[in-house]
KOLKEKE-682519 format. One line per 8 residues: number of its first residue (from 1); their letters; for each residue z, x, y of C-alpha. Coordinates in steps of 0.001 Angstrom, whole numbers, plus 500000, padded with zeros to 6 digits. Layout:
BEGIN
NUM) a) Z:X:Y ~ ...
REM end
This chain:
BEGIN
1) mrkckill) 500000:500000:500000 ~ 500819:502878:502416 ~ 497381:504408:501709 ~ 495688:501195:502816 ~ 497612:501152:506097 ~ 496649:504754:506852 ~ 493005:503981:506168 ~ 493170:501000:508523
9) vfvvfglt) 494568:503168:511304 ~ 491674:505626:510960 ~ 489112:502827:510945 ~ 490557:501297:514110 ~ 490755:504702:515801 ~ 487132:505400:514897 ~ 486003:502059:516267 ~ 487877:502618:519520
17) atisaqdn) 486234:506028:519975 ~ 482797:504541:519395 ~ 483331:501809:521966 ~ 484650:504321:524501 ~ 481591:506528:524036 ~ 479344:503550:524814 ~ 481154:502526:528027 ~ 478872:504556:530299
25) wevlfngk) 475654:502964:529056 ~ 473900:500209:530978 ~ 471181:497870:529750 ~ 467975:498663:531675 ~ 465946:495807:530168 ~ 467891:492677:529168 ~ 465281:491331:526731 ~ 465031:488062:528661
33) dlknfnql) 463266:488560:531990 ~ 461672:491116:534323 ~ 463525:490236:537529 ~ 464529:493878:538012 ~ 460945:495146:537605 ~ 457636:495164:539491 ~ 454177:495615:537964 ~ 452174:498358:539696
41) ngnakyei) 448511:499437:539775 ~ 446699:497921:536771 ~ 446860:494316:535543 ~ 447434:494748:531821 ~ 449525:491937:530402 ~ 453292:492330:529983 ~ 455419:489737:528190 ~ 458777:489371:526460
49) knneligt) 459168:488334:522833 ~ 462109:488791:520473 ~ 463956:490882:523092 ~ 460997:493285:523269 ~ 458924:494298:526281 ~ 455307:494066:525113 ~ 452330:495517:526965 ~ 448801:494589:525920
57) sklntpns) 445832:496823:526667 ~ 443077:495421:528866 ~ 439548:496729:529259 ~ 438493:498382:532530 ~ 441759:498128:534432 ~ 443682:501167:535722 ~ 446892:502386:534151 ~ 449489:499625:534434
65) fmatkkky) 453195:500229:535026 ~ 456184:497917:534695 ~ 458522:499704:537108 ~ 462189:499306:537906 ~ 462968:498134:541433 ~ 465869:500558:541450 ~ 465422:504308:541818 ~ 467153:506754:539518
73) gdfilefe) 467939:510428:540067 ~ 470029:511960:537296 ~ 470220:509914:534100 ~ 469989:509779:530320 ~ 467546:507142:529055 ~ 467160:505937:525470 ~ 464689:503444:524058 ~ 462640:502582:520987
81) vfvengln) 458872:502228:521064 ~ 456171:500983:518708 ~ 452576:501730:519709 ~ 449463:500608:517865 ~ 447129:503315:516627 ~ 444586:504540:519155 ~ 446625:503761:522254 ~ 448092:506224:524711
89) sgvqfrsi) 451210:505287:526642 ~ 454254:506785:528298 ~ 457438:506187:530236 ~ 457464:507266:533875 ~ 460646:508560:535507 ~ 461529:509913:538937 ~ 458187:508388:539883 ~ 456779:507174:543195
97) sspsimkg) 454345:504530:544449 ~ 453755:504581:548192 ~ 450915:502975:550164 ~ 450621:506192:552186 ~ 450062:508356:549084 ~ 446903:507806:547031 ~ 446948:504122:548107 ~ 450045:503438:546049
105) rvhgyqce) 448945:505090:542840 ~ 451931:505761:540603 ~ 452681:509463:540292 ~ 455489:511506:538807 ~ 456982:512628:535529 ~ 455913:510876:532333 ~ 457290:511226:528831 ~ 454242:511012:526564
113) ietssrkw) 453730:508360:523890 ~ 450520:508805:521908 ~ 448947:508515:518477 ~ 446279:511211:518791 ~ 445837:514186:516462 ~ 447095:516709:519038 ~ 450642:515299:518590 ~ 452097:515723:522073
121) sggiydea) 454402:512681:522019 ~ 457635:513608:523764 ~ 455886:516121:526020 ~ 456057:515884:529826 ~ 452970:514955:531829 ~ 452982:514786:535633 ~ 450986:511612:536238 ~ 448368:511803:539024
129) rngwlypl) 449879:515039:540317 ~ 450275:518301:538374 ~ 449012:517332:534917 ~ 450687:518704:531818 ~ 453979:520434:532567 ~ 455242:520586:528999 ~ 452607:520053:526302 ~ 453924:520464:522777
137) srnnkgqn) 451497:523285:521967 ~ 454425:525723:521701 ~ 456766:523402:519761 ~ 455651:522804:516186 ~ 458765:520886:515205 ~ 458377:518598:518181 ~ 454747:517889:517326 ~ 455824:516275:514077
145) afvpgqwn) 458736:514243:515461 ~ 456750:511110:516365 ~ 455731:508950:513386 ~ 452734:506625:513947 ~ 452989:503090:512643 ~ 456742:502658:513082 ~ 459466:502331:515693 ~ 460310:505689:517256
153) hyrieaig) 463505:506501:519134 ~ 463233:508402:522440 ~ 465846:510126:524577 ~ 465158:511556:528057 ~ 467729:513667:529879 ~ 466973:514316:533580 ~ 469886:516139:535183 ~ 469156:518222:538261
161) siirtwvn) 466183:520441:537496 ~ 466747:520136:533724 ~ 464415:517700:531941 ~ 464667:517444:528157 ~ 463340:514975:525616 ~ 463977:514052:521996 ~ 461940:511901:519625 ~ 463742:510672:516519
169) nvqcanli) 466515:513192:517281 ~ 464084:516140:517327 ~ 463927:518014:520632 ~ 460426:517994:522111 ~ 460581:519196:525735 ~ 462800:521707:527526 ~ 461510:521711:531092 ~ 462917:523135:534327
177) dettaegf) 461295:521608:537428 ~ 462344:520514:540919 ~ 459271:518607:542126 ~ 460948:515189:542339 ~ 464672:514409:542301 ~ 464557:510606:542330 ~ 462252:507687:541615 ~ 461685:504604:539507
185) iafqvhgi) 461366:504326:535737 ~ 458234:502578:534461 ~ 456677:501555:531160 ~ 452969:502309:530971 ~ 450033:500528:529405 ~ 447251:503092:529660 ~ 443841:502069:530942 ~ 441106:501884:528298
193) gdkslegk) 437313:502028:528341 ~ 436810:501434:524619 ~ 436434:497746:523741 ~ 437809:498352:520239 ~ 441216:499152:521789 ~ 441420:495968:523855 ~ 444289:493701:522853 ~ 446339:496417:521171
201) tvrwrnin) 449989:496585:522120 ~ 452824:498931:522921 ~ 456328:497529:522480 ~ 459694:498711:523773 ~ 463207:497611:522858 ~ 466863:498682:523156 ~ 466263:500272:526579 ~ 469548:501687:527879
209) iqtidlke) 470483:504143:530618 ~ 473478:506293:531503 ~ 474043:507565:535059 ~ 477639:508884:535076 ~ 479449:511639:533167 ~ 476052:513013:532172 ~ 476950:516637:531527 ~ 479528:515582:528968
217) smkpvdvd) 476850:513544:527181 ~ 474064:516146:527077 ~ 472752:516992:523631 ~ 472796:520588:522357 ~ 469547:522492:522926 ~ 467441:523532:519947 ~ 467064:527303:520363 ~ 463604:527128:518775
225) vpeisyld) 462289:524910:521582 ~ 460926:527154:524362 ~ 462111:526604:527894 ~ 459291:526298:530451 ~ 460339:526791:534071 ~ 458424:525951:537247 ~ 461047:527305:539628 ~ 459604:529584:542297
233) nqltvneq) 460910:533144:542492 ~ 464042:532515:540496 ~ 464960:533062:536867 ~ 466876:530450:534899 ~ 470089:531379:533122 ~ 468211:531213:529825 ~ 465443:533505:531107 ~ 467969:536076:532227
241) rtgwrflw) 469760:535848:528896 ~ 466526:536365:526943 ~ 465395:539422:528900 ~ 462979:538144:531529 ~ 462648:540019:534819 ~ 460327:539779:537800 ~ 457480:542281:538028 ~ 457071:541379:541685
249) dgkstkgw) 460135:540561:543793 ~ 458239:538089:545978 ~ 458469:540084:549193 ~ 457822:543835:548852 ~ 455479:546373:547254 ~ 458226:547701:544990 ~ 456928:548375:541471 ~ 453238:548283:542469
257) rgakqdnf) 450602:550687:543772 ~ 446851:550826:544186 ~ 445020:551429:540908 ~ 443280:554461:542402 ~ 445944:555650:544812 ~ 449607:556597:544862 ~ 450682:553930:547355 ~ 450165:550217:547788
265) pskgwemk) 446880:549408:549585 ~ 447177:549269:553373 ~ 444731:546356:553567 ~ 443233:543607:551406 ~ 446519:542165:550093 ~ 448959:539776:551761 ~ 452557:538873:550889 ~ 453888:535624:552381
273) dgvltvls) 456471:533037:551320 ~ 456750:534419:547796 ~ 452978:534451:547237 ~ 450871:537577:546703 ~ 447234:537079:547788 ~ 444180:539273:547431 ~ 442026:538521:550470 ~ 438338:537708:550502
281) sggeesnn) 435897:540506:551264 ~ 432583:538930:550360 ~ 432854:539093:546586 ~ 432510:542861:546196 ~ 434554:544297:543338 ~ 437434:546599:544400 ~ 435778:547280:547753 ~ 438552:546221:550139
289) ggdivttd) 442190:546798:549183 ~ 441233:547457:545588 ~ 443079:546589:542372 ~ 446854:546967:542186 ~ 448802:548110:539111 ~ 452429:548260:538028 ~ 454220:551588:538270 ~ 455679:550905:534794
297) sfsdfels) 453777:550872:531510 ~ 454192:548227:528821 ~ 453620:547965:525075 ~ 454982:544796:523428 ~ 455640:542077:525996 ~ 455339:538485:527174 ~ 453840:538169:530659 ~ 453729:535010:532784
305) idfkiteg) 451798:534746:536072 ~ 450966:531719:538199 ~ 447562:531969:539882 ~ 445549:529862:542312 ~ 441843:530410:542898 ~ 439677:529381:545813 ~ 436250:527838:545313 ~ 433829:530226:543612
313) ansgvkyf) 436482:532924:543155 ~ 436656:535698:540571 ~ 439656:537860:539628 ~ 441610:538869:536554 ~ 444877:540037:535042 ~ 444398:543249:533083 ~ 446752:544941:530624 ~ 446782:548187:528633
321) vdselnkg) 445199:549740:531708 ~ 444819:553518:532041 ~ 444362:554094:535774 ~ 443004:557586:535113 ~ 439886:556052:533621 ~ 437044:555041:535939 ~ 437964:556842:539145 ~ 434600:555826:540572
329) kgsaigle) 433408:552467:541871 ~ 434503:549182:540369 ~ 437657:547991:538690 ~ 440045:549953:536492 ~ 439581:549593:532720 ~ 441713:547421:530465 ~ 441885:544180:528493 ~ 441469:541255:530870
337) fqvlddek) 442659:537674:531109 ~ 439774:536247:533132 ~ 440618:534333:536325 ~ 437514:532438:537475 ~ 436041:529283:538949 ~ 433907:528370:535934 ~ 431948:525763:537873 ~ 430968:527785:540940
345) hpdakkgk) 431014:531482:540004 ~ 427841:532829:538299 ~ 429829:535129:536005 ~ 430772:532098:533897 ~ 427142:531919:532722 ~ 426909:535625:531951 ~ 428288:537530:528975 ~ 427987:535790:525603
353) ngnrtvgs) 428823:532169:524796 ~ 431269:531703:527656 ~ 433340:534842:527114 ~ 433684:535348:530866 ~ 435215:531955:531664 ~ 438797:531366:532805 ~ 441392:532374:530228 ~ 438922:534378:528155
361) lydlirae) 439403:537939:526959 ~ 436796:539078:529439 ~ 433382:539880:527908 ~ 434818:539734:524376 ~ 436320:536372:523284 ~ 435690:532923:524802 ~ 438741:530880:525782 ~ 438966:527553:524000
369) stsssrgk) 441851:525229:523243 ~ 443320:525588:519762 ~ 445490:522457:520000 ~ 443464:519856:521879 ~ 439982:518427:521559 ~ 439971:517781:525317 ~ 439095:521340:526303 ~ 440996:524008:528169
377) nfkgvgdw) 444064:522857:530050 ~ 442829:524142:533432 ~ 444370:522288:536390 ~ 441589:523062:538832 ~ 440540:525127:541810 ~ 443145:525060:544586 ~ 445967:524191:542165 ~ 448478:526537:540585
385) nnarivvk) 447701:527512:536994 ~ 449693:529668:534607 ~ 448449:532675:532647 ~ 450611:533756:529731 ~ 449848:536890:527713 ~ 451839:537733:524583 ~ 451503:541115:522838 ~ 453365:541994:519638
393) ggkvehwl) 451964:545066:517933 ~ 448258:544419:517504 ~ 448590:540652:517857 ~ 447581:539335:521294 ~ 447492:535774:522638 ~ 446179:534248:525878 ~ 447740:530956:526983 ~ 446384:528851:529851
401) nqvkvvef) 448943:526373:531201 ~ 450953:526582:527971 ~ 447947:525982:525688 ~ 446726:528861:523531 ~ 443084:529718:524273 ~ 442598:533199:522735 ~ 444160:535175:519885 ~ 443102:538450:518315
409) drfsqmfk) 444272:541659:516688 ~ 443368:544611:518877 ~ 443592:547005:515930 ~ 441290:544996:513655 ~ 437718:545832:512622 ~ 436600:542548:514170 ~ 437940:543574:517568 ~ 436295:546985:517282
417) alveksky) 432972:545305:516495 ~ 433311:543042:519543 ~ 433947:546036:521796 ~ 430867:547816:520431 ~ 428723:544886:521599 ~ 430322:544587:525045 ~ 430248:546389:528392 ~ 433218:548453:527161
425) enwenfgr) 431454:550139:524250 ~ 431432:553566:525938 ~ 435169:553610:526698 ~ 436914:555445:523861 ~ 439859:553638:522262 ~ 439381:550644:524581 ~ 442174:548062:524163 ~ 444010:550186:521612
433) lpqglill) 446266:552290:523831 ~ 449897:552369:522667 ~ 450954:551295:526162 ~ 449428:550709:529571 ~ 449736:549317:533077 ~ 449348:545705:534187 ~ 446733:545093:536881 ~ 445836:542351:539368
441) qdhgdevs) 442183:542531:540280 ~ 440520:542623:543675 ~ 437061:541185:543025 ~ 436394:540389:546673 ~ 437509:536737:546505 ~ 440715:535099:547690 ~ 443091:534533:544798 ~ 446866:534043:544969
449) fknikire) 449619:534983:542499 ~ 453317:534148:542238 ~ 456183:534085:539736 ~ 455019:537314:538105 ~ 457560:537888:535342 ~ 457795:539748:532052 ~ 460038:540419:529086 ~ 459608:543264:526635
457) f) 460119:543112:522883
REM end
């Protein structure tokens, strides 16, 4: 009899703890009406059945959003979603719709919901603004979290600059970004142009939000999920812990010099507001300030550089550079992550099969997406893009805006054969140096760089 009483005490205690843990949650959608919501942009149909919010796709209407009237800054949001195969959807947060901006078009963060083969559900897209901030191309576990054809549970944590997502309790995104601190939450029915998708539905239920005591409720971070930061000229705590450092301090010439001189160029380069810009000089290669290189050499490393090109511009990020080679005209010699306006610069049509386009291993391997059928994840001329280069031994990868576009082994026979058929065939041991400098190229066009950071392995 005493054992039964003890068991009862534990059951009651457990129940009390569960109720207490739920006290901070609020119902965002009551399952009965939409009095706390407004529909924005498109006119897809929204209705309520069986306590579910149901959106039905409609042909030739823009993206539709059922948006909260209330704005939210820091929060934890949980919901379940069921989306029919073929549809793309998402949940907006910290989003904005203003008549003075794009005629009221909804823009802001979106947690992806999709059924496509690329498997980026749970990633973070910046709707009508900056495009993909956190695709799942670097998170294999996250790619397999969403299960088509069933209800899926989502969790979004947005606390300060930290934005993290989980799908079915698997962490998908680990984003650091400060673009927007507050905005509405909205449930999207994506616009469609394919008649076969008309009438398909996306359904949401059990939509709850927490806005107080958030830090105590944050889930542990999966150490295998990479953190992607968009903070300007500052390292996150995690980046510092994992060995990242800035190659350029955002304000001085420290750590850099001209590729063919002992000092930093006296002209042709500008440093302003944390941005390093090579100035236009009519498109002539290394004829103004000239290339700049690091004073340190690197072997195994991960390099991240944000770049912004002007219309028709050409530049590049080179690595394994030996500045003693090619003391004459032109650029210093090394492997190159091509930086180019593919549409307007003629170099995109030269070389072989596109191996001089943006993201390519210049003149050797064409950049192409390995995780999406929608092409390279280039954000456009005049927008900031990210170049990521990873070198471990002979293995090298190029990533454009977090999507892998090139991979090769610089010690392989295949690489050697490529070099022998390129403009580098006469440079002995090209691309195979044990270590080398990192270079930013002056190709005579205006191109800007920022957030130049590296970690060594």
